[in-house]
N, C-alpha and C positions, 0 to 999 in steps of 0.2 A: 470281855465276852469271848466265848470260844467260837471256833470255826463253824460248827453245826448251827448255832443260833444265828450267826450272820448269814449263812447260806439259806436258812429257812426264812429269815426276814427278807432277803433279796427275792426269794421265790414268791413270797406273799405280796410284796410291793410291786414287782416288775412282771414276773412271768404269769402269775395267776390272773391279773386284770387283762393281759393280752389274750390269754387263752379264752377267758370268759367273753371278751369282746368279739373274738372270731367266732366262737360258738353261737353267740347271740345273732351275729350277722347271718350265719348259715341258717339258723332257725327262721329268721325273718324272711330270707329268700325262699325257703321251702314253703312257708305259709303263703307268700305272694304267688308262687308257682301253683300251689294247690287251689288258691282262690281263682286264678285265671283259668285253670283247668275246669273248675266247676262252672264258671260263667259260660265257657264255650259249650259245655255239655248241656246247660240249661237252654241256651239258644238253639241248639240242635233239637232238643226235645220239643221246644215251642214250635219250631218250624214243622216238625213231623206231626204234631197235634193239629196245626192249622191245615196241613195237607189232608189229614184224615177227616177233619171236619168238612172241608170242601168236597171231598169225595162222598161223604155221607149225604151232604146236601144235594149233590147231583143225583145220587141214587134215590133219594126221597122224591125229587121232582119226577124222575122217571116212573116211580111207583104211582104217584098221583095221576100221571097221564094214563098209565095202564088201568088204574081204577076207573077213571073217567070213561075210557074207551069201553071197558067191560060193562059199565052200567048204562051206557047210552044205547039206543036202538037205531043207530045210523046204518045205512046201507053201505057206506064207504069204510067199513071197519078194516078191510084188508089193506086199503090204501094208507090208512093211519098207521097200521102196524108196520108196513113197509117203510114209511117215513121215519119211524123210530129206529129202524135198523140203519138208516143212513146217518143218524146223529152220532158223532164221535163221543165216546164215553169219557175219555181222559181229556 
């Protein structure tokens, strides 16, 4: 065998599997990193959605109270409106 064939054989048997193994490990690490990144992003999105839902619920409750006040014929309407101003929105 000549020298070029031996060198090619050594490359295919030793160097190529090492390079492919390292490349495979880099790819797996990149996938794991991206997966973790997406998990964190989804948790943040879920938390924001829950906050928005809670805020919407609070606003709906306030609108219901305002609707009730507007449709009732009570004489203490001004007192009820003032009590709504004292309630903390957040």
